[in-house]
C-alpha positions as CSV (number, residue, x, y, z in Angstrom):
1,M,15.0,-19.1,-21.0
2,W,11.8,-17.2,-21.9
3,S,9.0,-19.1,-21.1
4,A,5.2,-18.4,-21.1
5,G,4.0,-20.8,-19.0
6,P,2.6,-20.9,-15.5
7,A,3.9,-18.8,-12.8
8,P,4.9,-20.3,-9.9
9,K,3.5,-18.2,-6.4
10,R,5.6,-15.8,-5.0
11,P,5.8,-14.7,-1.2
12,A,4.2,-10.9,-1.0
13,P,6.7,-8.4,0.5
14,H,5.6,-7.6,4.0
15,V,6.6,-3.8,3.3
16,F,5.6,-1.9,0.4
17,R,4.3,1.7,-0.4
18,P,2.1,2.0,-3.3
19,G,1.6,5.6,-3.9
20,F,-2.4,5.3,-3.3
21,S,-5.3,4.2,-1.3
22,L,-7.7,1.8,-1.9
23,R,-11.1,0.8,-0.6
24,P,-13.4,-2.1,-0.8
25,G,-15.7,-2.0,-3.1
26,M,-13.8,0.5,-5.3
27,R,-13.6,-0.4,-9.3
28,V,-9.7,0.1,-9.9
29,G,-8.2,-0.7,-13.5
30,L,-4.8,-1.4,-13.8
31,F,-2.9,-0.5,-16.9
32,G,0.5,-2.0,-17.2
33,G,3.4,-1.2,-19.5
34,S,7.1,0.2,-20.3
35,F,5.7,3.6,-21.2
36,N,8.6,4.1,-23.4
37,P,7.9,6.9,-24.2
38,A,4.0,7.6,-23.4
39,H,1.6,9.1,-25.4
40,E,-1.6,9.9,-26.3
41,G,-2.6,6.7,-27.3
42,H,-1.9,5.5,-23.6
43,S,-3.6,8.0,-22.8
44,H,-6.7,7.1,-24.5
45,V,-6.8,3.5,-23.5
46,A,-6.6,4.4,-20.1
47,E,-9.6,7.0,-20.3
48,T,-11.7,5.0,-22.7
49,A,-11.3,2.0,-20.1
50,R,-12.4,4.3,-16.9
51,E,-15.5,5.7,-18.8
52,R,-16.7,2.8,-20.1
53,L,-16.3,0.2,-17.3
54,G,-17.2,3.0,-14.7
55,L,-13.6,3.0,-13.0
56,D,-13.0,4.8,-9.9
57,R,-9.2,4.5,-10.5
58,V,-6.6,3.4,-13.4
59,I,-3.5,2.9,-12.0
60,W,-0.4,3.0,-14.9
61,L,2.1,0.6,-13.4
62,V,5.5,1.4,-15.0
63,S,7.5,-1.6,-15.5
64,P,10.9,-2.1,-14.5
65,Q,12.4,-3.8,-18.0
66,N,9.3,-5.4,-19.9
67,P,11.0,-9.0,-20.1
68,L,9.7,-9.4,-23.7
69,K,11.6,-5.6,-25.1
70,S,15.2,-4.5,-25.2
71,A,16.9,-3.1,-22.2
72,R,19.0,-1.3,-24.5
73,E,16.1,0.5,-26.2
74,T,14.4,1.2,-22.8
75,A,14.6,4.8,-21.3
76,P,15.6,4.9,-17.5
77,L,12.6,4.7,-15.3
78,A,12.8,7.9,-13.8
79,E,11.8,9.1,-17.1
80,R,9.6,7.3,-18.1
81,M,7.3,7.9,-14.9
82,T,7.7,11.7,-15.5
83,G,6.5,11.0,-19.3
84,A,3.8,8.8,-17.6
85,R,2.5,11.6,-15.2
86,A,2.3,13.9,-18.0
87,R,0.4,11.7,-20.1
88,A,-2.0,10.4,-17.3
89,R,-4.4,13.3,-16.7
90,G,-8.1,13.4,-15.6
91,P,-10.1,12.3,-12.3
92,G,-9.0,9.0,-10.6
93,M,-5.2,8.7,-13.1
94,V,-2.3,7.4,-10.6
95,V,1.3,6.7,-11.7
96,A,2.8,4.1,-9.8
97,D,6.2,2.3,-9.7
98,L,4.8,-0.5,-7.8
99,E,6.8,-3.2,-9.7
100,T,10.2,-2.0,-9.0
101,Q,9.4,-1.7,-5.5
102,L,8.1,-5.1,-5.5
103,G,11.0,-6.9,-7.4
104,S,8.4,-8.0,-10.0
105,Q,9.2,-9.0,-13.3
106,Y,5.2,-10.4,-14.3
107,T,1.9,-9.4,-14.3
108,I,1.1,-12.1,-12.6
109,D,2.6,-11.2,-9.5
110,T,2.0,-7.7,-9.2
111,V,-1.7,-8.8,-9.7
112,R,-1.6,-11.5,-7.0
113,T,0.4,-9.2,-4.8
114,L,-2.6,-6.7,-5.3
115,K,-5.3,-9.0,-4.5
116,A,-3.6,-9.8,-1.9
117,R,-3.1,-6.3,-0.7
118,Y,-6.6,-4.9,-1.1
119,P,-9.3,-7.5,-0.6
120,G,-12.6,-6.4,-1.9
121,V,-11.4,-3.9,-4.5
122,K,-12.5,-4.9,-7.9
123,F,-9.4,-4.9,-10.4
124,V,-9.5,-4.9,-13.8
125,W,-6.6,-5.4,-16.3
126,I,-6.4,-3.0,-18.9
127,M,-4.5,-2.8,-22.4
128,G,-4.6,-2.3,-25.6
129,A,-5.4,-4.4,-28.4
130,D,-1.8,-4.5,-29.6
131,S,-1.2,-6.3,-26.4
132,L,-3.5,-9.0,-26.8
133,A,-2.4,-10.0,-29.7
134,S,1.3,-10.7,-28.2
135,F,-0.6,-11.8,-24.7
136,H,0.1,-15.6,-25.1
137,R,3.6,-15.0,-25.2
138,W,3.3,-13.4,-21.3
139,R,4.5,-15.4,-18.5
140,G,1.2,-17.1,-16.6
141,W,-1.3,-15.3,-19.5
142,T,-3.7,-17.8,-18.6
143,Q,-4.1,-17.6,-15.1
144,I,-4.0,-13.6,-15.6
145,M,-7.2,-14.3,-17.4
146,R,-8.0,-16.5,-14.3
147,E,-7.2,-13.7,-11.6
148,V,-8.6,-10.6,-12.8
149,P,-11.3,-9.3,-15.7
150,V,-9.8,-7.7,-18.2
151,A,-10.8,-4.9,-20.5
152,V,-8.8,-4.4,-24.2
153,V,-9.3,-1.1,-25.9
154,S,-9.1,-1.2,-29.8
155,R,-5.8,0.4,-31.1
156,P,-4.9,1.1,-34.8
157,W,-4.2,-1.6,-37.1
158,I,-4.3,-4.4,-34.7
159,A,-7.2,-4.4,-33.6
160,L,-8.2,-7.5,-36.4
161,K,-5.4,-9.6,-35.5
162,S,-6.0,-9.2,-32.2
163,R,-9.7,-10.5,-32.3
164,F,-8.4,-13.7,-33.4
165,S,-5.3,-14.0,-31.3
166,P,-4.6,-17.3,-29.1
167,A,-5.7,-15.6,-26.2
168,A,-8.8,-14.2,-27.6
169,R,-9.7,-17.5,-29.4
170,R,-9.2,-19.3,-25.9
171,F,-11.1,-17.3,-24.0
172,S,-13.7,-16.4,-26.4
173,R,-16.9,-17.9,-24.4
174,F,-16.3,-15.6,-21.7
175,R,-15.8,-12.5,-23.4
176,I,-18.5,-10.0,-22.3
177,P,-20.5,-7.7,-25.0
178,A,-19.0,-4.2,-24.8
179,A,-22.1,-2.6,-24.7
180,Q,-22.4,-4.6,-20.9
181,A,-19.0,-3.5,-20.2
182,R,-19.4,-1.9,-17.0
183,R,-20.3,-5.3,-16.1
184,V,-16.7,-6.1,-16.7
185,P,-15.5,-4.9,-12.9
186,G,-17.8,-6.8,-10.7
187,S,-17.7,-10.1,-13.0
188,D,-16.0,-13.2,-11.7
189,P,-13.0,-14.3,-14.1
190,P,-12.2,-15.2,-16.6
191,A,-14.2,-12.4,-18.0
192,W,-13.2,-9.9,-20.5
193,A,-14.2,-6.9,-22.8
194,F,-13.3,-5.2,-26.3
195,L,-14.0,-1.9,-26.4
196,T,-14.0,0.2,-29.9
197,A,-13.5,3.9,-29.6
198,P,-12.4,6.6,-32.0
199,L,-8.8,5.1,-32.7
200,N,-5.4,7.5,-31.6
201,F,-3.0,6.3,-34.3
202,Q,0.3,7.5,-31.7
203,S,2.7,4.6,-31.0
204,S,5.9,4.4,-28.7
205,T,7.7,2.7,-31.0
206,A,7.1,5.8,-33.9
207,L,8.1,8.4,-31.2
208,R,11.2,6.2,-30.4
209,E,12.3,6.6,-34.0
210,R,11.0,10.3,-34.3
211,M,13.8,10.9,-31.6
212,R,15.8,9.1,-33.1
213,R,16.0,11.0,-36.3
214,R,16.0,13.9,-34.2
215,D,18.9,13.1,-32.7
216,A,20.9,11.9,-35.5
């Protein structure tokens, strides 16, 4: 049965090839998702976080399968990786299948592994406001907030709901003003910021529906 409760620590794999190189002191955003398919809204979130937080890298972590989403409606990993690479434009953008290599189903496991592998790197978890609205359903969500700072980028139709979500309420006293967003990567967790920017209205759900109508 699915549980959003605490996640026990898993042993990290001895060998994995992340496909990127990081140095102590770097400010690195971790942008996870199914990217099913990747679209301009994802690019908007990644670029907004990179610019506002002053990040050296944004790593798009393409998940093998989101446990909260239907496997039947999820495109093959190779197809989603190709789509993410097409959208991850600009300096510092990296697309990785790290979670497949790790056999990681949950974000908390990925975060813990990267922190152990790259001590001294200032990691930040990046998500759209739509993810914050359902963040309390993620396995080990309170542990994620206590492992790394988090940056939330506003998305259409969901911004107000996300600001009053269980996660936003529970960690409200740890919120950093958006005007001080560059503090986030160097802050001790829990620490998070909600970033507003010109909204991009694309969504994966709408794109999948459009493709279904086209192929019907």
